[in-house]
C-alpha positions as CSV (number, residue, x, y, z in Angstrom):
1,M,3.8,-53.4,-22.6
2,Y,4.9,-53.9,-19.0
3,R,2.7,-56.6,-17.4
4,Q,2.0,-57.4,-13.8
5,N,-0.5,-59.8,-12.2
6,P,-3.0,-57.6,-10.5
7,K,-3.8,-60.5,-8.0
8,T,-0.4,-60.8,-6.7
9,V,1.3,-57.5,-7.2
10,A,3.2,-56.3,-4.0
11,R,5.2,-53.5,-5.6
12,I,4.3,-51.7,-8.7
13,D,5.9,-50.2,-11.9
14,I,6.2,-46.5,-11.3
15,H,5.2,-45.9,-14.9
16,I,1.7,-47.3,-14.1
17,I,1.2,-44.8,-11.3
18,E,2.5,-41.9,-13.6
19,R,0.2,-42.9,-16.4
20,N,-2.8,-43.0,-14.1
21,I,-2.1,-39.6,-12.7
22,T,-1.7,-38.1,-16.2
23,G,-4.8,-39.8,-17.5
24,C,-3.0,-42.2,-19.9
25,A,-3.4,-45.5,-18.1
26,T,-4.9,-48.4,-20.0
27,T,-7.7,-50.6,-18.5
28,E,-5.1,-53.3,-17.6
29,E,-2.9,-50.7,-15.9
30,Q,-5.8,-49.3,-14.0
31,S,-6.7,-52.8,-12.7
32,V,-3.1,-53.4,-11.5
33,L,-3.1,-50.0,-9.7
34,H,-6.4,-50.6,-8.1
35,A,-5.4,-54.1,-6.9
36,W,-2.2,-52.5,-5.5
37,L,-4.1,-49.8,-3.7
38,E,-6.4,-52.4,-2.1
39,L,-3.5,-54.4,-0.6
40,N,-3.0,-52.0,2.3
41,R,-3.3,-48.4,3.6
42,A,0.5,-47.8,3.2
43,N,0.2,-48.2,-0.6
44,R,-2.7,-45.8,-0.7
45,D,-0.8,-43.2,1.5
46,A,2.2,-43.6,-0.8
47,Y,0.0,-43.1,-3.9
48,F,-1.6,-39.9,-2.7
49,L,1.8,-38.4,-1.5
50,M,3.3,-39.1,-4.8
51,K,0.2,-37.7,-6.6
52,N,0.3,-34.4,-4.5
53,I,4.0,-34.0,-5.3
54,W,3.3,-34.4,-9.0
55,D,0.4,-31.9,-9.0
56,S,2.2,-29.4,-6.8
57,C,5.4,-29.3,-8.9
58,R,3.3,-29.0,-12.1
59,I,1.4,-26.0,-10.8
60,R,4.8,-24.3,-10.2
61,G,6.1,-25.0,-13.7
62,Y,8.7,-27.7,-13.1
63,S,9.6,-29.8,-16.1
64,Q,8.2,-33.3,-16.3
65,G,11.7,-34.7,-16.2
66,D,12.6,-32.8,-12.9
67,I,9.1,-33.9,-11.4
68,R,9.8,-37.6,-12.3
69,R,13.4,-37.6,-10.9
70,E,12.1,-36.2,-7.6
71,W,9.2,-38.6,-7.7
72,E,11.3,-41.7,-8.4
73,L,13.5,-40.8,-5.5
74,L,10.5,-40.8,-3.2
75,A,9.2,-44.1,-4.7
76,E,12.7,-45.7,-4.1
77,Q,12.9,-44.5,-0.5
78,I,9.5,-45.9,0.5
79,N,10.2,-49.1,-1.4
80,I,7.1,-49.4,-3.6
81,V,8.5,-49.7,-7.1
82,E,9.1,-52.8,-9.1
83,Q,12.2,-51.6,-10.9
84,R,14.4,-49.4,-8.7
85,P,15.9,-46.3,-10.3
86,Q,19.5,-45.2,-9.5
87,Q,20.3,-44.8,-5.9
88,A,19.8,-41.2,-4.8
89,R,21.2,-39.2,-1.9
90,K,20.1,-40.0,1.5
91,G,17.9,-37.4,3.2
92,S,16.6,-35.9,-0.1
93,I,13.0,-37.2,0.7
94,I,12.8,-35.1,3.9
95,R,13.9,-31.9,2.0
96,L,11.4,-32.7,-0.8
97,W,8.5,-33.1,1.6
98,M,9.3,-29.9,3.6
99,R,9.5,-28.0,0.3
100,Y,6.0,-28.8,-0.7
101,A,4.4,-29.1,2.8
102,A,3.1,-25.5,2.5
103,V,0.9,-26.5,-0.5
104,F,-0.5,-29.8,0.7
105,A,-0.7,-31.6,4.1
106,M,-2.5,-34.3,5.8
107,A,-5.5,-33.2,7.6
108,V,-4.9,-35.6,10.6
109,G,-1.2,-34.7,10.8
110,I,1.9,-34.9,8.7
111,T,4.0,-36.7,11.4
112,W,1.6,-39.7,11.6
113,A,1.2,-39.8,7.8
114,M,4.9,-39.9,7.1
115,S,5.5,-42.7,9.7
116,S,2.6,-44.7,8.1
117,L,4.4,-44.5,4.8
118,L,7.5,-46.0,6.3
119,R,6.2,-48.6,8.7
120,S,5.3,-52.1,8.0
121,P,2.1,-52.4,5.9
122,E,0.8,-55.2,8.1
123,I,0.3,-52.7,11.0
124,P,-3.3,-51.4,10.7
125,A,-3.7,-47.6,10.5
126,P,-5.5,-46.1,13.6
127,H,-7.7,-43.9,11.7
128,T,-8.4,-42.4,8.2
129,T,-6.1,-39.7,7.0
130,Y,-7.2,-37.0,4.6
131,Q,-5.2,-35.5,1.7
132,Q,-5.6,-31.9,0.9
133,F,-4.9,-29.9,-2.3
134,T,-4.9,-26.1,-2.2
135,V,-4.8,-23.7,-5.2
136,P,-3.7,-20.3,-4.3
137,N,-5.3,-17.0,-5.6
138,G,-4.3,-16.2,-9.0
139,Q,-4.0,-19.9,-10.2
140,R,-6.1,-22.6,-11.5
141,T,-5.2,-26.3,-12.1
142,R,-6.6,-29.8,-13.0
143,V,-6.0,-32.9,-10.9
144,I,-6.9,-36.6,-11.6
145,L,-8.1,-38.6,-8.6
146,A,-7.3,-42.3,-8.0
147,D,-10.5,-43.5,-9.8
148,G,-9.7,-41.5,-12.9
149,T,-12.2,-38.6,-12.1
150,K,-10.9,-35.2,-13.4
151,V,-11.3,-32.3,-11.2
152,W,-10.7,-28.6,-12.3
153,L,-9.9,-26.3,-9.4
154,N,-10.5,-22.7,-9.5
155,A,-8.4,-20.1,-7.6
156,G,-8.7,-19.9,-3.9
157,T,-9.9,-23.6,-3.7
158,T,-9.2,-26.4,-1.2
159,L,-10.2,-30.0,-2.0
160,Q,-9.9,-32.7,0.7
161,Y,-10.3,-36.6,0.2
162,P,-9.6,-39.7,2.3
163,S,-6.5,-41.9,1.7
164,D,-8.7,-44.7,0.6
165,F,-10.6,-42.7,-2.0
166,G,-11.5,-44.9,-4.9
167,V,-11.3,-48.2,-3.0
168,S,-14.2,-48.1,-0.5
169,N,-15.5,-44.6,-1.0
170,R,-15.4,-41.6,-3.4
171,Q,-16.0,-38.7,-1.0
172,V,-14.5,-35.2,-1.4
173,I,-14.8,-32.1,0.7
174,L,-14.9,-28.8,-1.3
175,D,-14.2,-25.1,-0.2
176,G,-14.0,-23.0,-3.3
177,E,-15.1,-23.9,-6.9
178,A,-14.4,-27.0,-8.8
179,G,-15.6,-28.7,-12.1
180,F,-16.0,-32.5,-11.9
181,Q,-15.9,-35.1,-14.7
182,V,-16.7,-38.2,-12.7
183,V,-15.8,-41.7,-13.9
184,P,-18.8,-44.0,-13.7
185,S,-18.6,-46.6,-10.8
186,N,-20.9,-48.5,-8.5
187,I,-19.4,-46.5,-5.7
188,P,-21.2,-43.1,-5.5
189,F,-19.2,-40.0,-5.8
190,T,-20.0,-37.4,-3.1
191,V,-19.1,-33.8,-2.8
192,A,-19.7,-32.2,0.6
193,A,-20.1,-28.4,0.3
194,E,-21.0,-27.1,3.8
195,K,-24.6,-28.0,4.3
196,V,-25.1,-29.3,0.8
197,T,-24.2,-32.8,-0.4
198,I,-24.1,-33.6,-4.1
199,T,-24.1,-37.4,-5.0
200,V,-23.5,-38.8,-8.5
201,H,-22.2,-42.1,-10.2
202,G,-20.7,-40.5,-13.2
203,T,-21.4,-37.2,-14.7
204,H,-20.1,-33.7,-15.4
205,F,-20.9,-30.8,-13.1
206,N,-19.6,-27.6,-11.5
207,V,-19.8,-26.7,-7.7
208,R,-19.1,-23.2,-6.2
209,N,-18.9,-23.0,-2.5
210,Y,-16.6,-20.2,-1.3
211,S,-16.7,-19.2,2.3
212,T,-17.1,-15.5,1.2
213,D,-20.3,-16.4,-0.7
214,D,-23.7,-16.6,0.8
215,Y,-24.6,-19.4,-1.4
216,V,-23.7,-22.8,-2.7
217,E,-24.2,-23.3,-6.5
218,T,-24.2,-26.5,-8.5
219,A,-24.4,-26.5,-12.4
220,L,-25.1,-29.7,-14.2
221,F,-23.7,-30.2,-17.8
222,E,-24.6,-33.8,-18.3
223,G,-25.9,-36.9,-16.5
224,A,-27.8,-36.4,-13.2
225,V,-26.9,-35.3,-9.7
226,K,-28.8,-35.8,-6.4
227,M,-28.8,-32.6,-4.3
228,Q,-29.3,-33.1,-0.5
229,F,-30.2,-29.9,1.4
230,P,-30.8,-29.5,5.2
231,E,-34.6,-29.6,4.7
232,S,-35.1,-31.2,1.3
233,E,-33.5,-33.0,-1.7
234,A,-33.9,-32.8,-5.4
235,V,-32.3,-34.4,-8.6
236,L,-30.9,-32.0,-11.2
237,K,-31.1,-32.5,-14.9
238,P,-28.7,-31.3,-17.6
239,G,-28.9,-27.5,-18.0
240,E,-30.2,-26.9,-14.5
241,V,-28.5,-24.9,-11.8
242,A,-29.3,-25.3,-8.0
243,V,-28.6,-22.4,-5.7
244,Y,-28.7,-22.9,-1.8
245,R,-28.8,-19.7,0.3
246,K,-26.8,-20.3,3.4
247,E,-28.4,-17.8,5.7
248,Q,-32.0,-18.1,4.5
249,Q,-31.6,-21.9,4.2
250,T,-33.6,-22.0,0.9
251,A,-33.0,-23.8,-2.2
252,N,-33.9,-22.8,-5.8
253,I,-33.5,-24.8,-9.1
254,K,-33.7,-23.0,-12.5
255,T,-32.9,-23.9,-16.1
256,M,-30.0,-21.9,-17.6
257,P,-29.8,-21.9,-21.5
258,D,-26.1,-20.8,-21.5
259,I,-25.0,-23.1,-18.6
260,A,-21.6,-23.6,-20.2
261,H,-20.7,-20.1,-18.8
262,K,-20.6,-21.7,-15.5
263,F,-17.5,-23.6,-16.5
264,A,-15.8,-20.9,-18.7
265,W,-13.3,-20.2,-15.8
266,S,-11.6,-23.6,-16.5
267,E,-10.7,-22.1,-19.9
268,S,-9.3,-18.8,-18.4
269,R,-12.6,-16.9,-19.3
270,L,-14.4,-14.9,-16.6
271,I,-18.0,-14.3,-17.4
272,I,-20.0,-12.0,-15.1
273,D,-23.8,-12.1,-15.5
274,G,-25.6,-9.6,-13.5
275,E,-23.6,-10.0,-10.3
276,R,-23.5,-7.6,-7.4
277,L,-20.3,-5.5,-7.5
278,E,-19.3,-6.9,-4.0
279,D,-19.6,-10.5,-5.2
280,M,-17.7,-9.7,-8.4
281,A,-14.9,-8.1,-6.3
282,H,-14.4,-11.3,-4.3
283,T,-14.2,-13.2,-7.7
284,L,-11.6,-10.6,-9.0
285,E,-9.7,-11.0,-5.8
286,R,-9.3,-14.7,-6.3
287,W,-8.7,-14.4,-10.0
288,Y,-5.9,-11.8,-9.9
289,D,-4.7,-12.3,-6.3
290,V,-5.4,-8.8,-5.2
291,H,-7.5,-7.0,-2.4
292,I,-10.4,-4.9,-3.4
293,A,-12.1,-2.4,-1.0
294,I,-15.4,-0.8,-1.8
295,T,-15.8,2.5,0.1
296,D,-19.5,3.1,-0.6
297,D,-22.0,0.6,0.7
298,E,-24.5,1.6,-2.0
299,L,-22.0,0.5,-4.7
300,K,-21.9,-3.0,-3.4
301,D,-25.4,-3.7,-4.8
302,Q,-24.6,-2.3,-8.1
303,R,-25.0,-5.0,-10.8
304,Y,-22.5,-5.7,-13.6
305,T,-22.4,-7.9,-16.7
306,G,-19.1,-8.5,-18.7
307,K,-16.7,-10.9,-20.1
308,F,-12.9,-11.0,-19.5
309,V,-9.9,-13.4,-20.3
310,Y,-7.1,-14.3,-18.1
311,N,-4.5,-12.5,-20.2
312,E,-6.1,-9.2,-19.4
313,D,-4.5,-7.6,-16.3
314,I,-6.4,-6.2,-13.5
315,S,-5.9,-2.6,-14.7
316,Q,-7.6,-3.4,-18.0
317,V,-10.5,-5.0,-16.2
318,M,-11.0,-2.1,-13.8
319,K,-10.9,0.3,-16.7
320,V,-13.7,-1.5,-18.5
321,I,-15.7,-1.7,-15.2
322,S,-15.4,2.1,-14.6
323,V,-16.6,2.8,-18.2
324,T,-19.8,0.9,-17.8
325,T,-20.7,1.4,-14.1
326,P,-20.7,4.8,-12.0
327,V,-17.5,3.9,-10.2
328,Q,-13.8,5.1,-10.1
329,Y,-10.8,3.2,-8.9
330,K,-7.3,3.4,-7.6
331,I,-4.7,0.8,-7.9
332,E,-1.6,0.6,-5.5
333,G,0.2,-2.5,-5.9
334,R,-2.1,-5.3,-5.1
335,E,-4.6,-2.9,-3.3
336,I,-7.6,-1.7,-5.2
337,T,-10.0,0.9,-4.0
338,I,-13.4,1.4,-5.6
339,S,-15.4,4.4,-4.9
340,K,-18.5,6.4,-6.3
341,K,-17.7,8.2,-9.5
342,K,-17.4,12.0,-9.0
343,N,-19.5,14.2,-11.4
């Protein structure tokens, strides 16, 4: 086993970072990584940049060998690795960053973030930077945060977190849907979902907060979570679902026997349980990366229940829906029109 003293490490074995990101790090390796992250902000910025590259390449189907070669090149250029790999061509890092910049970016500015990686670590950073990971429509993925927390991201989701995540705070900002399996810690884990804040120390739960939805929903599978609404707060127990209505500014908590359905999307299963056709259309748009137009307002409130799997294409899904509800549809490329079924 490769060993480093966590109290004195200035540079780090690249395999320790890789094993942490892939969820294979030992307790000793995690201690080394956390000590290295606490040394300065430059290390934390470097870690998150490398992690974003790893996740972005993986979601695009790059082989692990190709990802590691690009990754080692970045680590060499910013001088953080203990054992340097073979010298790579100068200038490749800029091309690498530009290639992935459309997928993830610093919320406070790419230019400042890149300069913070390359400057002397003794220079204090002027403010906190935020990392952003975005999953496009038609895709889903899983990421592992610096503290080991696993996060499943559904289609059309954006997750933001500060560069010092896992060191002095564990705060994330969610726009979309994500399932969290939080590693226990004395530092509370907080999810900001518009006007709702979810706080935990270590548990498994799902949060849905799409801008197209009129609600924020939290489903708890195990442990406990504290819900903070604008006018009240509550503690969820396993098997409970909290729904906050954005316009009405009201919160409701109920027990759901089949609560596992709320996380079925992470296994490429789509379960619709009495949803309005308009809400279901938004879900299908993200799931299949299409645009759906409903021509009749009365149809938008039509309720539907059904189950689908990801390997079913959108034409199969629409056919099933048209058989069980009074609608007809037309598909032209990625454009789908739903109208009232003619007699």
